[in-house]
N, C-alpha and C positions, 0 to 999 in steps of 0.2 A: 118631166117636171119644169114648170114654169118659174120663172124667177120675178118675184114683186119688186115693185119700186122701193118698198122698205129694205129688202134684202139687197137691192143693188147699193142703195145709199150706206147699208151697214158694211159692205164689201169695200167700198171706198173709204169709208172709215178705218177699216183693218189695214188696208194697202197704205193709206198716206199718213194716219195719224198713229197708228200701232207699229207700222212698217214689218208686218208680217210677210212671210214668204208667200208666194203665188200657190204653193201646195197647202199651207195653212188656211189661205183664204178659201180656195176650192173646198176644203174639208168642211169648213164653217157652213158655206153655202149649200153644201151637199145636203148637211143636215136639215137646214132651215128649209129648203125646198121639200124636203120629205115631209117635215111639220106642216108646212103651208099647204101641201096637196092633202094631207089627212084632215086638215080643218075644213078645206073646200068640200069634201065629201060630206062634211056635216053643216054645210051652209053657213060656215064661219070663216072669219078672217083672223090673221095674227095680231091685228089690233083690238079684237074683241075676245081674244082667247082667255080663258080663266085658268085656275090652279087644275081643276078636275080636267080640263081638255088636255093640258101637258101630261097628266097622269094615266089619262085614257090612251094618249098617243104612246106612251113608254109601254104600256100593257100591252098595245096591239104590236108594237114592234117586237116584244118578248115573246108572246104567245103566237101571233100569226107569221111574223118574219123570223122567229127563232134566233133573234139576236143576243149577243152574249150581254152580261152584265157590263163589261168594258165598252162595248159600242153604245150601250144604253147611257153609260156615264159620259161619254163624248157626246152624245146627243144632247144630253141635258145640260151640259157646259155650254155648248154653242147657243142653245135656247136662252141661258142665263145671261151670256154676254150679249146677245141681241136685245133682250129687253132692259138690260142695264143702260145700253146705248140709248134706246128709245126713251127710257125715262128721263134721262139726261138732255137729250136734244129736244123732246116735245113737251116735257113738263106735264103731260098729261096721261100719257100711257103708264099704267102701274106695273111692276114687275110681278107677274102671277107665279114666279117659278122660286121665290126666295124661300118658302116654307118646305119645298121638295127636297127629300134627302136623296143625296147621291146613291145609286146602286152599289151594293158592296162587291168589291173585285177579288175573287178568290185569288190567293196567291198561289201560284204553281212553280214547279221547277222548270227553268228554261230548257227547251228541246234543242239538241246539238246534233251535229254531224261528226261520225268520226273520219280520221285522216283518210282512210281507204274510200269512205263514201265521198268526201269532198274531192279526191282525185277523180273518181267516177263521174261526179257532177261536171267538173272542169272539162273533162275528157268528152263528155256527150254534147258540148257545145261547139259548133262549127265556126272555125275562123273564116271560112270561105264566104258565108252569108253576112253581109253589111251589118244587119241588125242583130245577129247572133254574136258577131265580132264585138259591137257596141254593149251588149248584155254581158259578154265574158269579162270585158275590161271593167265594167261596173261592178261586178261579183268580185273581182280581184280586189278592186279598191276597199270593198267590205270586209273581205276575207283577211287580206295581208296587211291593210293599211289602218283597220280597225274603225272604219268610217262608218256613220249612220246613212241609212239610204238617202235622206233629205239632204245631208252634208254632201254626199256623192253626186245628186243631180244638180245641186245648186252651184258646184264648181263652174268657175268662169275659165275660159282658155287660158287667160293670162295669170291664172292660179297655179298653173303647173310650170316648174322650172325642170326641164327634160335635161339638161345638161347636169344640174346638181341632184337630181332625182329626189326632189322636194316637190310637196304640193302645200299650199297655203289653204287652210280649212276654216270657214267661219262656222262656229258652233252654236250652242245655246247662249242667249245674252250678247250675241254678236261678238263672242271673244274668238279671236284668231290664234291659230297655232299651225306650226310648221310639222308637216308629216313626211317622213322619209319613204320612199318608195324602194321596193325590192327589185331585183332584177326582172322578175316575171311581170310584176305590175308595170314596170316601164316599158317593158317589151311589148306588152298588150296595147298601152297607151299609144305607143309609136305606131303600130299596126292600124290601131283604130283610126288614128289621126291621118295615116297616109292612105288606107284603102277604104275606110268606111265613111270618116265624117264627111268628106269631101263630096262624095256621093250622095249621102242624104241630104245634103245642103243644096246641091246643085247649084244655081245661080243666086241663091239667097245668101245671108251673112247671119251669123249668131253669136253672141258673146259667151254664149254657154258651151261647156265643153261636150256634154252628152245631150243630145238633141233628139226630138221625135221625128216620124216620118213627114211632118209638116215642116221641119226646120225650126222648130220652137222649143222651149223648156219642156222637158219630159214632165208628165203629171203623174203623180204615184198616189194611189188612193190609200185609205186608211188600213188596209190588208197588206199593202207593200207590194201590190202588182204594177208593173210598169205599163 
């Protein structure tokens, strides 16, 4: 999916003006590129799209792609934000999404793992592989420290106080909190930094604690995949 000039400008707006994280900007752009590709198949552009075009896109995503109401609601939110931005910055483009109702999201009880299932999960992840060790350290941050996935991967190296077993976490609304680490979390972080992080980085450098194979910030898609 190609990225139009309008989407690129919108991404810069989200990064500079809104101060959104790289993962949030990626999610917005991903949805908008899907919408743009759908329009291109109809010989239309995002600047000429109508309310019907958006509704047809959502119907296509639901019936052909089998996307959930939650995913459709996120796509619509991205489209709304984009057209709101274009309306303000161009003064010409109208927002065709204002009258579209957000898909109803059915509330369900959250899935959870039993203690034995958690033990089996952690036991199945190797500490000898540099990437599995990284992922195991992330899972431990989620499980024992109560971090959201975006909070874990947004951690900077200087956010970790290894001696005091504390991590400084920036959550929603840029609110900071100090979270204590248990012995296992501290052990895995030490092991990851000693055995894995330096290997992944190679000759590169990064301020982020958890890094990708390219030595950059990990990108997590909307389904939580690393």
